[in-house]
N, C-alpha and C positions, 0 to 999 in steps of 0.2 A: 504494500500500500504506500502511496506517495501523498504529498500534500494536496489539498483541494485547491483548484485554481481559484484565485481571488481571495483566499483566506489569508490571515496574518502569517500563516506558516509557509506561504507561497514564496517568500523572499527572505533573505538573510538580513536585509536592512532593518527589519522590525526591531531586532535586539539593540542595534545602535541607536535608533530613535528613542527607544524606551530608556536607555542609559542617559541620553541627552535630556530627556524630560525630568529625570531625577534631580537635575541641577536647579530646578525651579524652587526648591525649598532649602532655606538655610535655618539652622537651629542653633541658637547661642544664648547664653554661654553653655558650654557642655564640657566638663561637669558643671552642675548648678546646685544651688541651695534650695530655693523656693519657687522661682519662676524661670521659665524659658521664654525667649522671644522667637517668634516664627516670622520669617521674611519670605514672601512669595514673589517670584518674578513671573508675572503673567500679564498679557496685554488686555485681558478682560476678566471680570469677576467669574469665579468658578465656585460652585457649592461642592462641599465634600463632607466626609465623615472622618473624624479624628478618633483614634483609639490608642490607649496606653496599655501595654501588656507587660506582665512580668516575664522572666525568662523561661517559665514553664508554659507560657501561652495563655495564662489566666488573664482575662480582661479586667483591668483596674478602672478604666475610665473610657466612656464612649460619649461623643457629642457631635452634633451637626455643626459645621463651621462654614463661614464664607471665607474663602482663601484671600486673605489680606494680611498686612503686617499687623501682628498682635502679640500680646503677652499672654502666656498660659500659666495660671497659678497651679503648681503641683506641690504645694507645701504639705498637703495631707499624705504624701508618699513617704515611706521610710527610706533611709539611705540604701542605695543599691543600684543595680543595673536594670534598665527597662527598655522596651521597644516602643517607639512612636510610629504609628502607621497613619498615613493620610491617604484616603481612597476617594477618587472621583470617578466619573464615567470615562475619563480619558487616561488616567494613570494611577498607579499606586506607588507611594514612596514610603520606605521604612528607614528609620534612623535609630541607632542605639543611643540611649540616654544614660548618664550616670549622675545619680543624686547623692550629694553629701548630706550627712546628718547635721 
């Protein structure tokens, strides 16, 4: 079996464009104490879903967001490592976060 004509699997360029799309999100500071800043580079507003997961995959936080520059209060988290996932209809971005106590 081969790829379906016209599907995303039809070309190798899809992986490159997905990697380039990941550059639209900057998370800082990282490591952090209480808040992180999210900076999005997008020509138009995009709605998405934000999730924070622990390293076992357990969902800690989930919320709908409008992709724009914003601060996210994560002071309720205990110190440790987490995954930040931003999902839209166009892309998924995952970043590792480290929270200080």
